[in-house]
GUNUZA-577399 format. One record per residue (C-alpha): x, y, z. Coordinates in steps of 0.05 Angstrom, whole numbers, plus 5000, padded with zeros to 4 digits. Example, Ala and Ser with C-alpha at 12.3 -4.5 7.8 and 13.67 -1.06 7.14 Angstrom:
<recs>
524649105156
527349795143
</recs>
This chain:
<recs>
226685513634
222585933683
225786473723
223486643792
224287333820
222887563889
219388223892
217688563958
211188943959
212189673956
208989764022
214089314056
220189694023
217290364043
216090144113
223089874122
226190534095
221590984141
222990494199
230190694192
228691414187
223891434246
228591074295
234791544284
234892034343
236692744330
243792974351
244793214422
245793934420
250893904478
254693384439
254293814376
257594384412
263193934438
264593664368
264394344337
269294604390
274094024378
273794164302
275094894308
281094734357
283894194308
283094634247
286595224287
292994854285
292894334339
292293774289
298194084247
293893954181
292293234198
285492944203
283492864276
277492514303
274192374370
274891664393
271891664461
267892164502
266592194574
262992754618
268793214615
274492864572
275492714496
280092184472
282192364404
286192064346
290692504303
294292094249
293491474294
296791854355
292191894416
291292544451
287092734509
282693344517
278593644572
272394034556
267394464590
260294644566
256495274585
249895524566
242895164556
239194784510
237995384468
245095544459
250895114486
257995314482
263994874489
271294974500
276694454493
283694454518
289193904515
291593574578
298693654603
304493534554
300493774493
295193254506
299692634516
297992564591
291692154605
287192524654
</recs>
C-alpha cells in the first residue's frame, strides 16, 4: 500500500509565516499608555487582588471586567508620540455608574 503525503514547498511555508508577521501592526503608543495606567491602577488595589481586563474602549472611557463584574473608568492622555502619559479614574459609585 502506498502512502501519500502532502508537503508544502519550503518557500510557501516561509511565505505564510512571514505574511502573518508583516501584517501585524505595532501597538499604538497612546493605547499602550492607557493599558499601562489601567494595569497600574488595578494592581494598586482597585481590583482587590483579582484579575481585571479592558473589555471595551472609547475615546475617553474604559469598560473593564473584574472577576466578571463590569466597571467603568474615565481616562485622560497627555504628552505626545514620544512620551504619552495616561491617568484612569473610576466613574461615580466606584466605577459602577456608566458614563
